[in-house]
LUMVEX-667796 format. One record per residue (C-alpha): z, y, x. Coordinates in steps of 0.5 Angstrom, whole numbers. Layout:
! residues N
Z/Y/X
...
! end
This chain:
! residues 252
22/31/9
20/29/2
18/22/5
25/20/7
28/18/1
22/14/-1
23/10/6
30/9/4
29/7/-3
23/2/-1
28/-1/4
34/-1/-1
29/-5/-6
27/-10/-1
20/-7/1
18/-6/8
14/1/8
9/2/14
4/7/13
-1/8/18
1/14/23
-4/19/24
-1/26/26
5/24/31
6/31/34
9/33/27
14/27/26
21/27/29
25/21/31
33/21/30
38/19/34
44/15/32
49/19/35
49/26/40
51/22/46
45/17/45
40/17/50
34/13/52
31/12/59
24/12/58
23/14/51
28/20/50
23/25/50
21/22/43
28/24/40
27/32/42
33/36/45
39/32/47
44/32/42
39/34/36
36/30/31
42/26/29
43/21/24
50/23/19
52/16/18
59/18/15
55/21/10
51/15/9
58/11/8
61/16/3
55/15/-1
53/8/0
56/6/-7
52/11/-10
46/9/-6
46/2/-9
47/4/-16
41/8/-16
37/2/-13
40/-3/-18
38/2/-23
31/2/-21
30/-5/-20
33/-6/-27
28/-1/-30
33/3/-32
30/9/-29
23/9/-26
23/11/-18
18/17/-19
23/20/-24
29/19/-20
26/22/-14
24/28/-18
32/29/-20
34/28/-13
30/33/-11
32/38/-16
38/42/-13
37/37/-7
41/42/-2
47/41/-6
46/34/-8
50/29/-3
46/23/-6
40/26/-4
42/28/3
45/21/4
38/18/2
35/23/7
39/20/12
38/13/11
30/15/10
31/18/17
34/11/20
28/7/17
23/11/19
25/12/26
25/4/26
19/4/23
15/9/28
18/5/34
16/-2/31
9/1/30
9/4/37
11/-2/41
7/-7/37
-1/-7/37
-2/-13/32
2/-9/27
-2/-3/28
-8/-7/27
-5/-10/21
-3/-4/18
-10/0/19
-13/-6/16
-9/-6/10
-9/2/9
-17/1/10
-17/-4/4
-13/1/0
-17/7/1
-23/3/0
-21/1/-7
-19/8/-9
-25/11/-7
-29/5/-11
-24/7/-17
-26/14/-17
-33/13/-16
-32/8/-23
-28/14/-26
-34/19/-25
-33/22/-32
-31/29/-32
-31/28/-25
-25/24/-25
-20/29/-28
-16/27/-34
-16/34/-38
-11/31/-44
-4/33/-43
-2/28/-48
2/23/-43
0/17/-48
-8/19/-47
-7/20/-40
-4/13/-39
-10/10/-43
-15/14/-38
-12/11/-32
-11/4/-35
-18/4/-38
-21/6/-31
-17/0/-27
-19/-5/-32
-27/-3/-31
-26/-2/-24
-23/-9/-24
-28/-12/-28
-34/-9/-23
-30/-12/-17
-30/-19/-21
-37/-19/-23
-39/-17/-15
-34/-23/-13
-38/-28/-18
-45/-25/-15
-43/-26/-8
-40/-33/-9
-46/-35/-12
-51/-32/-7
-46/-36/-2
-47/-43/-6
-55/-42/-6
-55/-41/2
-50/-47/3
-55/-51/-1
-61/-48/3
-57/-51/9
-55/-45/12
-48/-45/16
-43/-40/13
-38/-37/18
-31/-35/15
-31/-30/20
-37/-27/17
-34/-27/9
-28/-24/11
-32/-18/13
-35/-18/6
-33/-12/1
-33/-13/-7
-33/-6/-7
-41/-5/-8
-44/0/-12
-51/0/-10
-53/-4/-16
-49/-1/-21
-52/4/-25
-47/9/-28
-52/13/-32
-56/7/-35
-57/4/-42
-51/0/-44
-53/-6/-49
-48/-10/-53
-52/-15/-56
-50/-20/-50
-42/-19/-52
-42/-25/-56
-45/-30/-51
-40/-35/-48
-40/-34/-40
-40/-41/-36
-33/-43/-33
-31/-39/-27
-31/-43/-21
-27/-40/-15
-28/-46/-10
-33/-45/-4
-35/-50/1
-32/-46/6
-26/-48/11
-22/-42/11
-16/-45/15
-18/-42/21
-17/-35/18
-11/-37/14
-8/-39/21
-10/-33/25
-6/-29/19
0/-33/20
0/-32/27
-1/-24/27
5/-24/22
9/-28/27
10/-33/21
6/-39/25
3/-42/31
-4/-44/33
-5/-52/31
! end
């Protein structure tokens, strides 16, 4: 239930929230009215007449919902602070209840899309795997104190998180440089590089990183060579496949 306002807020801010679905048995689909019945998928919505969206509540609170969304977009209030305030006394908070109802609508639609669209499921799974891989990589980098931020000062907590993010991105960038350099060497040796193979290479490499090694600072003053992002590999087929999968283009 706590996720419903998140779906609603994401929708009002223009985001298409589509998490990977694992435990379908614990999820509820909501009907637009008590009289609504579906020929083939009615069992997904539970008992007839149950799990109904309160559209009257949404309509009565619509102006408040939009005001809240604009406040978040303009930075007047953060989304996390907003959700915490809405949850407090949520049973008596009509705005929270309206967010919940909107969230039920959006999540039901997203679940139905997820069920009926196999390419969408593959895209969601691939994107989620990337995010989870990054999080594991970031946690591995921030190994000090087992990754626990023990300081109670919010400023120091933010510093620790930002420093960890900076170090994580630096290692990723270093890995990307090494990967690109190896690809250039292979191309010079006459190897044919398939962009499909490159698409499976991850920059979250840790085998060559010694977190407990010796740290030298004598090279800090050395100016590195300019970064060359260009690879002599045609990535056009991959881009076309991505557009087709997203329904934004057609094969040439």
